[in-house]
C-alpha positions in Angstrom: -26.5 0.0 -0.3 -23.0 -1.3 0.1 -24.0 -5.0 0.0 -26.3 -4.4 -3.0 -23.4 -2.8 -4.9 -20.5 -4.7 -3.5 -21.5 -8.1 -2.1 -18.2 -8.9 -0.4 -15.2 -7.4 1.4 -12.5 -6.3 -1.0 -8.8 -5.9 -0.4 -7.5 -2.4 0.3 -6.2 -0.2 -2.6 -2.9 1.6 -2.4 -2.5 4.8 -0.3 -4.6 7.7 -1.5 -4.8 6.5 -5.1 -7.2 5.2 -7.5 -7.7 1.4 -7.6 -5.0 -0.2 -9.6 -5.4 -3.0 -12.1 -3.7 -5.4 -9.7 -6.1 -4.4 -7.0 -9.1 -5.0 -9.2 -7.7 -8.3 -10.4 -7.3 -9.4 -6.7 -10.8 -8.1 -6.0 -12.3 -10.2 -8.8 -10.5 -13.3 -7.6 -12.1 -12.7 -4.2 -15.5 -12.2 -5.9 -15.1 -14.3 -9.0 -18.7 -13.6 -10.1 -17.7 -10.0 -10.8 -15.7 -9.0 -13.9 -12.9 -6.3 -13.6 -15.2 -3.7 -15.3 -18.1 -4.6 -13.0 -15.8 -4.1 -9.9 -14.5 -0.8 -11.3 -18.0 0.4 -12.0 -19.3 -0.6 -8.5 -16.3 1.0 -6.7 -16.8 4.2 -8.7 -20.5 4.2 -7.8 -19.7 3.7 -4.1 -17.3 6.7 -4.3 -19.8 8.9 -6.1 -22.5 8.0 -3.5 -20.1 8.9 -0.7 -20.1 5.3 0.7 -16.3 5.0 -0.1 -14.7 8.2 1.2 -11.2 7.3 0.3 -9.0 4.3 -0.3 -6.0 3.8 2.0 -3.6 1.1 3.1 -3.4 -0.1 6.7 0.3 0.5 7.6 2.0 -1.4 10.5 3.3 1.4 12.7 5.8 -1.0 14.4 7.4 -1.6 11.0 7.9 2.2 10.6 9.6 2.5 13.9 6.7 3.5 16.1 6.8 1.1 19.1 4.1 2.8 21.2 0.5 3.3 20.4 -1.5 5.5 22.8 -4.9 7.0 23.3 -5.1 10.5 24.7 -8.0 12.5 26.0 -7.7 16.2 26.6 -9.9 18.9 28.1 -9.5 22.1 26.2 -11.2 25.5 27.0 -13.8 26.4 24.4 -11.9 29.5 23.1 -8.8 27.4 22.4 -10.4 24.5 20.6 -10.0 25.8 17.0 -6.3 26.7 17.7 -5.7 23.3 19.3 -7.2 21.5 16.3 -4.8 23.4 14.0 -1.8 22.5 16.3 -2.8 18.8 16.0 -2.7 19.0 12.2 1.0 19.8 12.5 1.7 16.7 14.7 2.0 13.7 12.3 2.1 11.2 15.2 -1.6 12.1 15.9 -3.3 9.7 13.6 -6.9 10.4 14.5 -8.7 13.0 16.7 -12.3 13.1 17.7 -14.3 16.0 19.2 -16.3 14.2 21.9 -18.8 14.7 24.7 -18.0 14.0 28.3 -15.0 14.9 30.5 -12.7 15.2 27.5 -13.0 17.7 24.7 -11.0 15.6 22.3 -9.8 12.0 22.2 -7.0 11.1 19.9 -4.9 8.1 18.7 -1.2 8.6 18.4 2.0 6.8 17.9 5.5 7.3 19.3 8.9 5.8 18.7 9.3 5.0 22.4 8.2 6.1 25.8 10.6 9.2 25.8 9.0 10.3 22.4 5.5 9.8 23.9 6.5 11.9 26.8 7.6 14.7 24.4 4.3 14.5 22.6 2.4 14.7 25.8 4.3 17.7 26.9 3.7 19.4 23.6 -0.1 18.7 23.6 -0.4 19.3 27.4 0.1 23.0 26.8 -3.5 23.2 25.7 -5.2 21.5 28.6 -5.2 18.6 31.0 -4.5 15.3 29.3 -5.1 11.6 30.2 -3.0 9.1 28.2 -3.4 5.3 28.0 -0.8 3.2 26.3 -2.2 0.5 24.1 -1.0 -2.9 25.2 -2.7 -4.9 22.4 -5.5 -4.6 19.9 -8.6 -6.6 20.8 -10.5 -5.7 17.6 -8.6 -4.3 14.7 -10.1 -2.0 12.2 -12.8 -4.0 10.4 -15.1 -3.6 7.4 -18.2 -1.5 8.2 -21.5 -3.4 7.5 -24.9 -1.9 7.0 -26.9 -2.1 10.3 -29.2 -4.9 9.0 -26.2 -7.0 7.8 -24.4 -6.5 11.1 -27.5 -7.7 13.0 -27.8 -10.7 10.7 -24.1 -11.6 11.3 -24.6 -11.4 15.1 -27.8 -13.6 14.9 -25.9 -16.3 12.9 -23.0 -16.3 15.3 -25.3 -16.6 18.4 -27.4 -19.4 16.8 -24.2 -21.4 16.1 -24.5 -21.5 12.3 -21.7 -20.3 10.0 
């Protein structure tokens, strides 16, 4: 569906806003076969179909003063899970949180200004269960565009066969 409606990757719109004229202009320069109204219509259709769930900017946490990125897993007792999720909503340094299977109840991505700040966050979160924290040393694969399963397989096949 995505490649049928939007045949290329588009630059990111501004944080939590509708696509601006500048963004659409940039998008049409990336995909010159599409006019501004065509891009607008296709983006709107993707939003209506639930393919695009929101448009955000990727912000560099280091530029905002967060020098540490970490991943944390926590085991939370079943009766406390709902309360724990509410607590996390009030901690802006927790960027993402997933309810998962396995040894952990939740796995989250968080940022901290420094190691001392990370230690404070761990102490605050650790009240709800046993935590395991890994500090991110570097990003091997950054957030990337999501492809349809068939398109992703075609890309892997092209790379493995040596064609570009």
